Every structure is written in C-alpha cells, then in structure tokens.
DRENTI-878494 format. One record per residue (C-alpha): chain; residue in one letter; x, z, y. Coordinates in steps of 0.05 Angstrom, whole numbers, always signed. Layout:
% DRENTI-878494
<rec c="A" r="a" x="X" z="Z" y="Y"/>
...
This chain:
% DRENTI-878494
<rec c="A" r="x" x="+1214" z="+1752" y="+642"/>
<rec c="A" r="x" x="+1203" z="+1811" y="+689"/>
<rec c="A" r="x" x="+1142" z="+1853" y="+675"/>
<rec c="A" r="x" x="+1110" z="+1887" y="+734"/>
<rec c="A" r="x" x="+1069" z="+1951" y="+733"/>
<rec c="A" r="x" x="+1008" z="+1908" y="+751"/>
<rec c="A" r="x" x="+1017" z="+1866" y="+689"/>
<rec c="A" r="x" x="+1024" z="+1927" y="+644"/>
<rec c="A" r="x" x="+961" z="+1958" y="+673"/>
<rec c="A" r="x" x="+922" z="+1894" y="+660"/>
<rec c="A" r="x" x="+953" z="+1880" y="+592"/>
<rec c="A" r="x" x="+887" z="+1878" y="+555"/>
<rec c="A" r="x" x="+858" z="+1828" y="+604"/>
<rec c="A" r="x" x="+921" z="+1785" y="+601"/>
<rec c="A" r="x" x="+918" z="+1784" y="+525"/>
<rec c="A" r="x" x="+848" z="+1755" y="+529"/>
<rec c="A" r="x" x="+869" z="+1705" y="+583"/>
<rec c="A" r="x" x="+930" z="+1685" y="+542"/>
<rec c="A" r="x" x="+886" z="+1665" y="+483"/>
<rec c="A" r="x" x="+843" z="+1622" y="+528"/>
<rec c="A" r="x" x="+905" z="+1593" y="+562"/>
<rec c="A" r="x" x="+937" z="+1576" y="+495"/>
<rec c="A" r="x" x="+873" z="+1541" y="+473"/>
<rec c="A" r="x" x="+872" z="+1501" y="+538"/>
<rec c="A" r="x" x="+945" z="+1483" y="+530"/>
<rec c="A" r="x" x="+934" z="+1460" y="+459"/>
<rec c="A" r="x" x="+876" z="+1416" y="+482"/>
<rec c="A" r="x" x="+920" z="+1386" y="+537"/>
<rec c="A" r="x" x="+977" z="+1372" y="+488"/>
<rec c="A" r="x" x="+928" z="+1341" y="+438"/>
<rec c="A" r="x" x="+900" z="+1295" y="+493"/>
<rec c="A" r="x" x="+971" z="+1274" y="+512"/>
<rec c="A" r="x" x="+989" z="+1257" y="+440"/>
<rec c="A" r="x" x="+926" z="+1217" y="+427"/>
C-alpha cells in the first residue's frame, strides 16, 4: 500500500476515521451473518 505525503500529514485524522470505519464494517458483517 503506497502512502502519500497527504496521508502522512493527516494521520491523526485517518486514525480516528479508521476506528469509525472498522465499527461500521463490523456492523455490516454482523448484519450479513444474521
């Protein structure tokens, strides 16, 4: 995975977004399983 300078500069924001994204993905997977 290539990391651009833009991504590095916004790392803190991405970290927060990743947590929300992971939560959303888990919800989607749970809905698919049920």
